[in-house]
DSSP file (Angstrom, degrees, kcal/mol; ACC not computed):
  #  RESIDUE AA STRUCTURE BP1 BP2  ACC     N-H-->O    O-->H-N    N-H-->O    O-->H-N    TCO  KAPPA ALPHA  PHI   PSI    X-CA   Y-CA   Z-CA
    1    1 A N              0   0    0      0, 0.0     2,-0.6     0, 0.0     0, 0.0   0.000 360.0 360.0 360.0  40.6   16.4  -12.9   18.3
    2    2 A D        -     0   0    0      0, 0.0     2,-0.4     0, 0.0     0, 0.0  -0.851 360.0-174.8-100.5 120.3   12.6  -13.1   17.5
    3    3 A W        -     0   0    0     -2,-0.6     2,-0.2     0, 0.0    16,-0.0  -0.884  23.4-126.3-118.8 145.3   11.4  -16.7   17.0
    4    4 A S        -     0   0    0     -2,-0.4     3,-0.1     1,-0.0     5,-0.0  -0.548  32.9-114.1 -76.7 152.0    8.0  -18.2   16.0
    5    5 A D    >   -     0   0    0     -2,-0.2     3,-1.7     1,-0.1     4,-0.3  -0.833  17.0-153.6 -90.2 114.9    6.6  -20.8   18.4
    6    6 A P  G >  S+     0   0    0      0, 0.0     3,-1.2     0, 0.0    -1,-0.1   0.775  93.7  64.7 -59.2 -26.1    6.5  -24.1   16.6
    7    7 A A  G 3  S+     0   0    0      1,-0.2     3,-0.2     2,-0.1     9,-0.0   0.761  97.3  55.9 -68.5 -23.3    3.6  -25.2   18.8
    8    8 A L  G <  S+     0   0    0     -3,-1.7     2,-0.8     1,-0.2    -1,-0.2   0.468  83.1  88.2 -85.1  -2.8    1.5  -22.4   17.3
    9    9 A Q    X   +     0   0    0     -3,-1.2     3,-2.3    -4,-0.3     7,-0.3  -0.261  63.5 175.2 -91.0  46.7    2.1  -23.8   13.7
   10   10 A L  T 3   +     0   0    0     -2,-0.8    -3,-0.1     1,-0.3    -2,-0.1  -0.321  69.7   2.6 -59.7 125.6   -0.9  -26.2   14.0
   11   11 A G  T 3  S+     0   0    0      1,-0.1     2,-0.4    -2,-0.1    -1,-0.3   0.509 107.5 102.0  77.4   4.0   -1.5  -28.0   10.7
   12   12 A Y    <>  +     0   0    0     -3,-2.3     4,-2.6     1,-0.2     5,-0.2  -0.608  36.4 163.6-121.5  70.8    1.6  -26.3    9.1
   13   13 A A  H  > S+     0   0    0     -2,-0.4     4,-2.8     1,-0.2     5,-0.2   0.840  75.9  56.3 -57.0 -37.0    4.2  -29.0    9.2
   14   14 A Y  H  > S+     0   0    0      2,-0.2     4,-1.7     1,-0.2    -1,-0.2   0.948 110.8  42.8 -61.4 -49.1    6.4  -27.2    6.7
   15   15 A S  H  > S+     0   0    0      1,-0.2     4,-1.8     2,-0.2    -2,-0.2   0.924 115.6  49.4 -62.5 -44.3    6.5  -24.0    8.8
   16   16 A K  H  X S+     0   0    0     -4,-2.6     4,-2.5    -7,-0.3    -1,-0.2   0.910 108.2  52.9 -62.4 -42.5    7.1  -25.9   11.9
   17   17 A S  H  X S+     0   0    0     -4,-2.8     4,-2.4    -5,-0.2    -1,-0.2   0.855 106.7  53.2 -64.3 -33.8    9.9  -28.0   10.4
   18   18 A K  H  X S+     0   0    0     -4,-1.7     4,-2.2     2,-0.2    -1,-0.2   0.907 110.6  47.0 -68.6 -39.2   11.7  -24.8    9.3
   19   19 A I  H  X S+     0   0    0     -4,-1.8     4,-2.4     2,-0.2     5,-0.2   0.959 114.8  45.4 -62.8 -50.9   11.6  -23.3   12.8
   20   20 A I  H  X S+     0   0    0     -4,-2.5     4,-2.2     1,-0.2    -2,-0.2   0.891 113.4  50.3 -62.9 -41.7   12.8  -26.6   14.4
   21   21 A A  H  X S+     0   0    0     -4,-2.4     4,-2.3    -5,-0.2    -1,-0.2   0.925 110.5  49.2 -62.4 -46.2   15.6  -27.1   11.8
   22   22 A E  H  X S+     0   0    0     -4,-2.2     4,-2.3     1,-0.2     5,-0.2   0.924 111.1  48.9 -61.6 -44.2   16.9  -23.6   12.2
   23   23 A R  H  X S+     0   0    0     -4,-2.4     4,-2.8     1,-0.2    -1,-0.2   0.919 110.4  52.3 -57.8 -43.2   17.0  -23.8   16.0
   24   24 A A  H  X S+     0   0    0     -4,-2.2     4,-2.5     1,-0.2    -1,-0.2   0.894 108.6  50.5 -62.0 -39.1   18.8  -27.1   15.7
   25   25 A A  H  X S+     0   0    0     -4,-2.3     4,-2.1     2,-0.2    -1,-0.2   0.908 111.0  46.9 -65.7 -41.1   21.4  -25.6   13.4
   26   26 A W  H  X S+     0   0    0     -4,-2.3     4,-1.5     2,-0.2    -2,-0.2   0.898 113.6  49.6 -67.3 -38.9   22.1  -22.6   15.8
   27   27 A D  H  X S+     0   0    0     -4,-2.8     4,-0.9    -5,-0.2    -2,-0.2   0.902 109.2  52.8 -66.6 -37.6   22.3  -25.1   18.8
   28   28 A F  H >X S+     0   0    0     -4,-2.5     3,-0.9     1,-0.2     4,-0.8   0.914 105.5  54.3 -59.5 -45.0   24.7  -27.3   16.7
   29   29 A M  H >< S+     0   0    0     -4,-2.1     3,-0.6     1,-0.3    -1,-0.2   0.856 104.8  54.6 -61.0 -33.7   26.9  -24.2   16.1
   30   30 A K  H 3< S+     0   0    0     -4,-1.5    -1,-0.3     1,-0.2    -2,-0.2   0.754 104.5  54.9 -72.4 -20.7   27.2  -23.6   19.8
   31   31 A T  H << S+     0   0    0     -3,-0.9    -1,-0.2    -4,-0.9    -2,-0.2   0.638  84.4 104.8 -86.3 -12.8   28.4  -27.1   20.5
   32   32 A L  S << S-     0   0    0     -4,-0.8     5,-0.1    -3,-0.6     2,-0.1  -0.426  75.5-118.0 -72.2 138.4   31.4  -26.9   18.1
   33   33 A P    >>  -     0   0    0      0, 0.0     3,-2.2     0, 0.0     4,-0.7  -0.394  34.4-105.9 -64.6 153.0   34.9  -26.5   19.5
   34   34 A D  G >4 S+     0   0    0      1,-0.3     3,-0.7     2,-0.2    -2,-0.1   0.819 119.7  57.3 -55.1 -34.2   36.5  -23.3   18.3
   35   35 A D  G 34 S+     0   0    0      1,-0.2    -1,-0.3     3,-0.0    -3,-0.0   0.616 110.6  44.6 -76.1  -7.9   38.8  -25.1   15.9
   36   36 A Q  G <4 S+     0   0    0     -3,-2.2    -1,-0.2     2,-0.1    -2,-0.2   0.427  85.7 115.5-109.3  -2.0   35.8  -26.6   14.1
   37   37 A K    <<  -     0   0    0     -4,-0.7     2,-0.3    -3,-0.7    -8,-0.0  -0.331  41.1-175.2 -70.0 150.6   33.6  -23.5   13.9
   38   38 A F        -     0   0    0     -9,-0.1     2,-0.2    -2,-0.0    -2,-0.1  -0.888  37.7 -76.7-139.1 168.7   32.7  -22.1   10.5
   39   39 A E        -     0   0    0     -2,-0.3     2,-0.4    63,-0.0    63,-0.0  -0.500  50.5-175.0 -72.9 136.8   30.8  -19.1    9.2
   40   40 A F        +     0   0    0     -2,-0.2    63,-1.8     2,-0.0     2,-0.3  -0.996  10.1 167.8-138.4 126.8   27.0  -19.6    9.6
   41   41 A T        -     0   0    0     -2,-0.4     2,-0.5    61,-0.2    64,-0.2  -0.990  20.3-145.2-139.2 144.2   24.3  -17.3    8.4
   42   42 A V  E     -a  105   0A   0     62,-2.3    64,-2.3    -2,-0.3     2,-0.5  -0.944   5.4-163.9-118.0 134.1   20.6  -17.8    8.1
   43   43 A M  E     -a  106   0A   0     -2,-0.5    64,-0.2    62,-0.2    62,-0.1  -0.967   4.3-171.4-113.3 121.3   18.3  -16.4    5.4
   44   44 A N  E     -a  107   0A   0     62,-3.5    64,-2.6    -2,-0.5     2,-0.1  -0.826  10.0-167.9-115.1  90.4   14.5  -16.6    6.1
   45   45 A P  E     -a  108   0A   0      0, 0.0    64,-0.2     0, 0.0     3,-0.2  -0.490   8.2-146.4 -76.1 148.4   12.6  -15.5    3.0
   46   46 A G        -     0   0    0     62,-2.5     2,-0.8     1,-0.2    36,-0.2   0.401  67.0 -14.6 -82.3-134.3    8.9  -14.8    3.3
   47   47 A F  E    S-b   82   0B   0     34,-2.7    36,-2.3    13,-0.1     2,-0.4  -0.602  76.8-148.7 -69.5 104.4    6.4  -15.6    0.5
   48   48 A V  E     +b   83   0B   0     -2,-0.8     2,-0.3    34,-0.2    36,-0.2  -0.642  23.5 170.8 -88.1 128.3    8.8  -16.2   -2.5
   49   49 A V  E     +b   84   0B   0     34,-2.3    36,-2.8    -2,-0.4    37,-0.3  -0.900  25.3  70.1-128.8 162.8    7.5  -15.2   -5.9
   50   50 A G  S    S-     0   0    0     -2,-0.3    11,-0.0    34,-0.2    -2,-0.0  -0.673  81.1 -19.6 123.8-176.4    9.0  -15.0   -9.4
   51   51 A P        -     0   0    0      0, 0.0     2,-0.3     0, 0.0    34,-0.0  -0.220  55.6-146.3 -66.7 149.7   10.4  -17.3  -12.1
   52   52 A T        -     0   0    0      1,-0.1     6,-0.0     6,-0.0    -2,-0.0  -0.759  11.5-143.6-112.1 161.1   11.4  -20.9  -11.3
   53   53 A L  S    S+     0   0    0     -2,-0.3    -1,-0.1     3,-0.2     0, 0.0   0.721  96.8  31.8 -92.7 -25.1   14.2  -22.9  -12.9
   54   54 A H  S    S-     0   0    0      2,-0.2    -1,-0.1     0, 0.0     0, 0.0   0.365 103.7-109.2-120.3   4.2   12.5  -26.2  -12.9
   55   55 A G  S    S+     0   0    0      1,-0.2     3,-0.0     2,-0.0    -3,-0.0   0.237  80.9 119.3  88.9 -17.6    8.8  -25.6  -13.3
   56   56 A N        -     0   0    0      1,-0.2    -2,-0.2     0, 0.0    -1,-0.2  -0.758  53.2-154.9 -85.3 118.3    7.8  -26.6   -9.8
   57   57 A P     >  -     0   0    0      0, 0.0     4,-0.7     0, 0.0    -1,-0.2   0.724  29.1-145.8 -68.5 -20.3    6.2  -23.5   -8.3
   58   58 A G  T  4  -     0   0    0      1,-0.2     4,-0.4     2,-0.1    -6,-0.0  -0.146  34.7 -59.0  79.8 179.1    7.0  -24.5   -4.7
   59   59 A T  T >4 S+     0   0    0      1,-0.2     3,-0.9     2,-0.2     4,-0.4   0.897 129.4  53.4 -68.3 -42.6    5.0  -23.9   -1.6
   60   60 A S  T >4 S+     0   0    0      1,-0.3     3,-0.7     2,-0.2     4,-0.3   0.871 108.6  48.1 -63.5 -39.5    4.9  -20.1   -1.8
   61   61 A S  T 3X S+     0   0    0     -4,-0.7     4,-2.0     1,-0.2     3,-0.5   0.532  85.7  92.7 -81.2  -5.4    3.5  -19.9   -5.3
   62   62 A D  H <> S+     0   0    0     -3,-0.9     4,-2.5    -4,-0.4    -1,-0.2   0.887  81.4  55.0 -57.7 -39.8    0.8  -22.5   -4.5
   63   63 A I  H <> S+     0   0    0     -3,-0.7     4,-1.8    -4,-0.4    -1,-0.3   0.868 106.8  51.7 -65.2 -34.7   -1.7  -19.8   -3.6
   64   64 A I  H  > S+     0   0    0     -3,-0.5     4,-2.5    -4,-0.3    -1,-0.2   0.918 110.4  47.3 -65.8 -43.7   -1.2  -18.1   -7.0
   65   65 A N  H  X S+     0   0    0     -4,-2.0     4,-1.9     1,-0.2     6,-0.2   0.870 110.9  52.5 -65.6 -36.4   -1.8  -21.3   -8.8
   66   66 A R  H  <>S+     0   0    0     -4,-2.5     5,-2.1    -5,-0.2     6,-1.0   0.860 111.1  47.0 -67.8 -34.8   -4.9  -21.9   -6.8
   67   67 A L  H ><5S+     0   0    0     -4,-1.8     3,-1.2     3,-0.2    -2,-0.2   0.937 112.4  49.0 -69.0 -47.4   -6.3  -18.5   -7.6
   68   68 A L  H 3<5S+     0   0    0     -4,-2.5    64,-0.4     1,-0.3    -2,-0.2   0.822 115.9  43.1 -64.0 -31.8   -5.5  -18.8  -11.3
   69   69 A S  T 3<5S-     0   0    0     -4,-1.9    -1,-0.3    -5,-0.2    -2,-0.2   0.372 109.2-123.6 -94.1   4.2   -7.2  -22.3  -11.5
   70   70 A R  T < 5 +     0   0    0     -3,-1.2    -3,-0.2    -4,-0.2    -4,-0.1   0.783  64.7 142.7  57.5  31.8  -10.2  -21.1   -9.3
   71   71 A Q  S   <S+     0   0    0     -5,-2.1    -4,-0.2    -6,-0.2    -1,-0.1   0.679  72.7  51.4 -71.2 -15.1   -9.5  -23.9   -6.8
   72   72 A M  S    S-     0   0    0     -6,-1.0    -1,-0.2     1,-0.1    -2,-0.1  -0.947  70.3-171.7-117.5 106.9  -10.6  -21.1   -4.3
   73   73 A P  S    S+     0   0    0      0, 0.0     2,-0.3     0, 0.0    63,-0.3   0.766  77.8  35.8 -71.3 -23.4  -13.9  -19.6   -5.3
   74   74 A L  S    S-     0   0    0     60,-0.1    63,-0.2    61,-0.1    61,-0.0  -0.927  89.8-114.8-127.5 156.0  -13.5  -16.9   -2.7
   75   75 A V  B     -c  137   0C   0     61,-3.3    63,-3.3    -2,-0.3    41,-0.1  -0.753  27.1-128.8 -96.5 126.2  -10.3  -15.2   -1.4
   76   76 A P        -     0   0    0      0, 0.0     2,-1.7     0, 0.0    39,-0.3  -0.380  24.1-112.0 -71.9 153.3   -9.2  -15.8    2.2
   77   77 A K        +     0   0    0     62,-0.1     2,-0.3    38,-0.1    37,-0.0  -0.648  68.9 134.5 -86.8  84.2   -8.4  -12.8    4.4
   78   78 A L        -     0   0    0     -2,-1.7    37,-2.3     2,-0.0     2,-0.4  -0.944  44.1-148.5-131.9 154.0   -4.6  -13.4    4.6
   79   79 A N  E     -D  114   0D   0     -2,-0.3     2,-0.4    35,-0.2    35,-0.2  -0.989  11.8-164.0-124.2 133.4   -1.6  -11.2    4.3
   80   80 A F  E     -D  113   0D   0     33,-2.7    33,-2.5    -2,-0.4     2,-0.9  -0.969  17.7-142.9-120.9 131.3    1.7  -12.4    3.0
   81   81 A A  E     -D  112   0D   0     -2,-0.4   -34,-2.7    31,-0.3    31,-0.2  -0.825  38.9-166.7 -87.8 108.8    5.1  -10.6    3.3
   82   82 A Y  E     -b   47   0B   0     29,-1.4    28,-3.0    -2,-0.9     2,-0.3  -0.450  20.6-172.8-101.6 166.8    6.5  -11.5   -0.1
   83   83 A I  E     -b   48   0B   0    -36,-2.3   -34,-2.3    26,-0.2     2,-0.2  -0.955  30.2-112.3-155.2 143.2    9.9  -11.3   -1.8
   84   84 A D  E >>  -b   49   0B   0     -2,-0.3     4,-1.8   -36,-0.2     3,-0.8  -0.545  25.3-126.9 -75.8 141.2   11.0  -11.9   -5.4
   85   85 A V  H 3> S+     0   0    0    -36,-2.8     4,-2.3     1,-0.3     5,-0.1   0.807 110.3  59.2 -57.4 -32.4   13.2  -15.0   -5.9
   86   86 A R  H 3> S+     0   0    0    -37,-0.3     4,-2.0     1,-0.2    -1,-0.3   0.853 104.5  49.4 -69.6 -33.0   15.8  -12.8   -7.6
   87   87 A D  H <> S+     0   0    0     -3,-0.8     4,-2.3     2,-0.2    -2,-0.2   0.866 108.4  53.9 -73.9 -34.8   16.1  -10.7   -4.5
   88   88 A V  H  X S+     0   0    0     -4,-1.8     4,-1.9     2,-0.2    -2,-0.2   0.928 109.0  49.1 -58.3 -45.5   16.5  -13.9   -2.4
   89   89 A A  H  X S+     0   0    0     -4,-2.3     4,-2.0     1,-0.2    -2,-0.2   0.913 110.6  49.5 -62.3 -42.5   19.4  -15.0   -4.7
   90   90 A L  H  X S+     0   0    0     -4,-2.0     4,-2.6     1,-0.2    -1,-0.2   0.910 108.8  53.0 -63.7 -40.7   21.1  -11.6   -4.3
   91   91 A A  H  X S+     0   0    0     -4,-2.3     4,-2.2     1,-0.2    -1,-0.2   0.885 107.9  51.4 -61.7 -38.8   20.7  -11.8   -0.5
   92   92 A H  H  X S+     0   0    0     -4,-1.9     4,-1.3     2,-0.2    -1,-0.2   0.907 109.9  49.4 -66.4 -42.1   22.5  -15.2   -0.6
   93   93 A V  H  X S+     0   0    0     -4,-2.0     4,-1.0     1,-0.2     3,-0.4   0.928 111.3  49.0 -61.2 -44.7   25.3  -13.7   -2.7
   94   94 A K  H >X S+     0   0    0     -4,-2.6     4,-2.5     1,-0.2     3,-0.6   0.888 106.1  57.1 -63.0 -38.0   25.7  -10.9   -0.3
   95   95 A A  H 3< S+     0   0    0     -4,-2.2    -1,-0.2     1,-0.2    -2,-0.2   0.818 109.2  46.4 -62.4 -29.1   25.7  -13.3    2.7
   96   96 A M  H 3< S+     0   0    0     -4,-1.3    -1,-0.2    -3,-0.4    -2,-0.2   0.653 122.6  34.3 -85.9 -15.3   28.7  -15.1    1.1
   97   97 A T  H << S+     0   0    0     -4,-1.0    -2,-0.2    -3,-0.6    -3,-0.2   0.594 101.8  72.6-117.7 -13.1   30.6  -11.8    0.3
   98   98 A L    ><  -     0   0    0     -4,-2.5     3,-1.8    -5,-0.2     4,-0.4  -0.897  60.1-158.8-109.6 109.2   29.9   -9.4    3.1
   99   99 A P  G >  S+     0   0    0      0, 0.0     3,-1.2     0, 0.0    -1,-0.1   0.790  85.9  67.9 -56.6 -30.4   31.5  -10.3    6.4
  100  100 A E  G 3  S+     0   0    0      1,-0.2    -5,-0.1     3,-0.0    -2,-0.0   0.662  94.5  56.1 -69.4 -13.2   29.1   -8.2    8.4
  101  101 A V  G X  S+     0   0    0     -3,-1.8     3,-1.1    -7,-0.2    -1,-0.2   0.588  81.0 110.6 -90.8 -10.5   26.2  -10.5    7.7
  102  102 A V  T <  S+     0   0    0     -3,-1.2   -61,-0.2    -4,-0.4     3,-0.1  -0.382  78.4  21.2 -66.7 137.4   27.8  -13.6    9.1
  103  103 A G  T 3  S+     0   0    0    -63,-1.8     2,-0.3     1,-0.3    -1,-0.2   0.630 104.3 103.2  84.5  13.2   26.4  -15.1   12.3
  104  104 A H    <   -     0   0    0     -3,-1.1   -62,-2.3   -64,-0.1     2,-0.4  -0.837  68.9-121.8-126.3 161.6   23.0  -13.4   12.0
  105  105 A R  E     -a   42   0A   0     -2,-0.3     2,-0.5   -64,-0.2   -62,-0.2  -0.877  28.6-159.0 -99.7 136.5   19.5  -14.3   11.0
  106  106 A H  E     -a   43   0A   0    -64,-2.3   -62,-3.5    -2,-0.4     2,-0.6  -0.969   9.7-149.6-124.4 123.2   18.1  -12.3    8.1
  107  107 A L  E     -a   44   0A   0     -2,-0.5     2,-0.8   -64,-0.2   -64,-0.0  -0.803  14.1-158.8 -85.8 120.2   14.4  -11.8    7.3
  108  108 A L  E     +a   45   0A   0    -64,-2.6   -62,-2.5    -2,-0.6     2,-0.3  -0.847  37.6 122.2-109.0  99.2   14.0  -11.4    3.6
  109  109 A I        -     0   0    0     -2,-0.8   -26,-0.2   -64,-0.2     2,-0.1  -0.969  40.1-157.4-147.6 162.6   10.7   -9.7    2.8
  110  110 A N        -     0   0    0    -28,-3.0   -27,-0.1     1,-0.4     2,-0.1  -0.084  62.0 -36.1-109.6-142.4    9.3   -6.7    1.0
  111  111 A E        -     0   0    0     -2,-0.1   -29,-1.4   -30,-0.1    -1,-0.4  -0.364  66.8-105.3 -78.2 163.5    5.9   -5.2    1.9
  112  112 A G  E     -D   81   0D   0    -31,-0.2     2,-0.4    -3,-0.1   -31,-0.3  -0.614  30.7-161.9 -86.6 151.4    3.0   -7.3    2.8
  113  113 A L  E     -D   80   0D   0    -33,-2.5   -33,-2.7    -2,-0.2     2,-0.2  -0.998  17.0-128.2-130.7 136.2    0.1   -7.9    0.3
  114  114 A W  E >>  -D   79   0D   0     -2,-0.4     4,-1.9   -35,-0.2     3,-0.7  -0.540  26.8-118.7 -73.9 149.9   -3.4   -9.1    1.1
  115  115 A V  H 3> S+     0   0    0    -37,-2.3     4,-2.7   -39,-0.3     5,-0.2   0.813 116.8  60.6 -60.4 -29.7   -4.5  -12.1   -0.9
  116  116 A T  H 3> S+     0   0    0    -38,-0.3     4,-1.9     2,-0.2    -1,-0.3   0.875 105.1  48.2 -63.0 -37.0   -7.3   -9.9   -2.2
  117  117 A E  H <> S+     0   0    0     -3,-0.7     4,-2.1     2,-0.2    -2,-0.2   0.887 111.3  49.0 -68.8 -39.7   -4.6   -7.6   -3.6
  118  118 A I  H  X S+     0   0    0     -4,-1.9     4,-2.5     2,-0.2    -2,-0.2   0.916 111.3  50.9 -64.4 -42.7   -2.7  -10.5   -5.2
  119  119 A A  H  X S+     0   0    0     -4,-2.7     4,-2.6     1,-0.2    -2,-0.2   0.883 108.5  51.6 -63.2 -39.6   -6.0  -11.7   -6.7
  120  120 A A  H  X S+     0   0    0     -4,-1.9     4,-2.5     2,-0.2    -1,-0.2   0.917 111.1  47.7 -66.0 -42.6   -6.7   -8.2   -8.2
  121  121 A I  H  X S+     0   0    0     -4,-2.1     4,-2.4     1,-0.2    -2,-0.2   0.936 113.8  46.4 -63.7 -45.0   -3.2   -8.1   -9.8
  122  122 A L  H  X S+     0   0    0     -4,-2.5     4,-2.7     2,-0.2     5,-0.3   0.896 112.4  51.6 -63.7 -39.4   -3.6  -11.6  -11.2
  123  123 A D  H  X S+     0   0    0     -4,-2.6     4,-1.9     1,-0.2     5,-0.2   0.938 111.7  46.3 -61.9 -47.3   -7.1  -10.8  -12.5
  124  124 A K  H  < S+     0   0    0     -4,-2.5     4,-0.3     1,-0.2    -2,-0.2   0.905 119.2  41.1 -62.2 -42.0   -5.9   -7.6  -14.2
  125  125 A E  H  < S+     0   0    0     -4,-2.4    -2,-0.2    -5,-0.2    -1,-0.2   0.842 126.2  28.9 -74.7 -35.0   -2.9   -9.4  -15.8
  126  126 A F  H ><>S+     0   0    0     -4,-2.7     5,-1.8    -5,-0.2     3,-1.2   0.491  89.5  90.4-113.8  -4.6   -4.5  -12.7  -16.8
  127  127 A R  G ><5S+     0   0    0     -4,-1.9     3,-2.0    -5,-0.3    -1,-0.1   0.895  87.5  56.6 -58.2 -40.0   -8.2  -12.0  -17.5
  128  128 A S  G 3 5S+     0   0    0     -4,-0.3    -1,-0.3     1,-0.3    -2,-0.1   0.708 102.5  57.4 -64.5 -18.9   -7.4  -11.3  -21.2
  129  129 A Q  G < 5S-     0   0    0     -3,-1.2    -1,-0.3     2,-0.1    -2,-0.2   0.301 129.0 -93.8 -95.5   8.2   -5.8  -14.7  -21.4
  130  130 A G  T < 5S+     0   0    0     -3,-2.0     2,-0.3     1,-0.3    -3,-0.2   0.448  79.9 137.1  98.2   0.6   -9.0  -16.4  -20.3
  131  131 A Y      < -     0   0    0     -5,-1.8     2,-0.6    -9,-0.1    -1,-0.3  -0.608  39.2-159.1 -83.4 141.5   -8.4  -16.7  -16.6
  132  132 A N        -     0   0    0    -64,-0.4    -9,-0.1    -2,-0.3    -1,-0.0  -0.779  16.9-167.4-119.3  83.5  -11.3  -15.9  -14.2
  133  133 A V        -     0   0    0     -2,-0.6     2,-0.2   -14,-0.1   -65,-0.1  -0.562  22.5-119.6 -80.9 130.5   -9.5  -15.1  -10.9
  134  134 A P        +     0   0    0      0, 0.0   -60,-0.1     0, 0.0   -11,-0.1  -0.466  35.6 170.2 -66.2 136.9  -11.7  -14.9   -7.9
  135  135 A T        +     0   0    0    -62,-0.2     2,-0.3    -2,-0.2   -15,-0.1   0.453  42.0 103.0-126.2  -7.3  -11.6  -11.5   -6.2
  136  136 A K        -     0   0    0    -63,-0.3   -61,-3.3   -17,-0.1     2,-0.2  -0.649  68.9-128.0 -83.5 136.6  -14.3  -11.6   -3.6
  137  137 A Q  B     -c   75   0C   0     -2,-0.3     3,-0.1   -63,-0.2    -2,-0.1  -0.540  20.0-108.9 -85.6 144.0  -13.1  -12.1   -0.1
  138  138 A L        -     0   0    0    -63,-3.3     3,-0.1    -2,-0.2    -1,-0.1  -0.406  46.6 -97.4 -60.6 145.5  -14.4  -14.9    2.3
  139  139 A P    >>  -     0   0    0      0, 0.0     3,-1.5     0, 0.0     4,-0.6  -0.337  53.4 -83.7 -61.6 150.7  -16.5  -13.4    5.1
  140  140 A D  T 34 S+     0   0    0      1,-0.2    -3,-0.0     2,-0.1     0, 0.0  -0.245 113.1  19.6 -55.5 139.4  -14.6  -12.9    8.3
  141  141 A G  T 3> S+     0   0    0     -3,-0.1     4,-0.6     1,-0.1    -1,-0.2   0.062  98.8  92.6  91.8 -27.3  -14.4  -16.1   10.5
  142  142 A I  H X> S+     0   0    0     -3,-1.5     3,-1.4     1,-0.2     4,-0.9   0.918  79.2  57.2 -69.8 -41.0  -15.1  -18.6    7.7
  143  143 A F  H >< S+     0   0    0     -4,-0.6     3,-0.9     1,-0.3    -1,-0.2   0.861  96.9  63.3 -59.8 -34.7  -11.5  -19.2    6.8
  144  144 A A  H 34 S+     0   0    0      1,-0.3    -1,-0.3     2,-0.1    -2,-0.2   0.797 110.0  40.2 -61.5 -27.0  -10.7  -20.3   10.3
  145  145 A F  H <<        0   0    0     -3,-1.4    -1,-0.3    -4,-0.6    -2,-0.2   0.547 360.0 360.0 -97.5  -8.6  -13.1  -23.2   10.0
  146  146 A A    <<        0   0    0     -4,-0.9    -1,-0.2    -3,-0.9    -2,-0.1   0.470 360.0 360.0 -74.5 360.0  -12.2  -24.1    6.4
């Protein structure tokens, strides 16, 4: 029952909207009469990575595209709790087939990675293909003002 505070999501309308929408869904479920209730489960994936079906990388993969295209000459000091999109899909299947997950919120993440670690992985994998991925970190405090 741990919630982020939408008021702290300054400048992050996407994150704020997800918090507000989920709270509204839980509130809606509480208002339903018993004869209208249905099974409700929430999946909250972290930083989603992996193959896409439609070519649109989505919000989570934007940082990877920005690193590969050098839109960021220096790497911000940020940590992302990531998850592979295939693991997200599997979790959704389990949510539909395992009764014990119904009525709960599920945080879908693996370990956290610093953006410097992500940059190092991308640099190792894609340098031979002509990509010049930035790997130097922004000095502390600068990202807060960028």
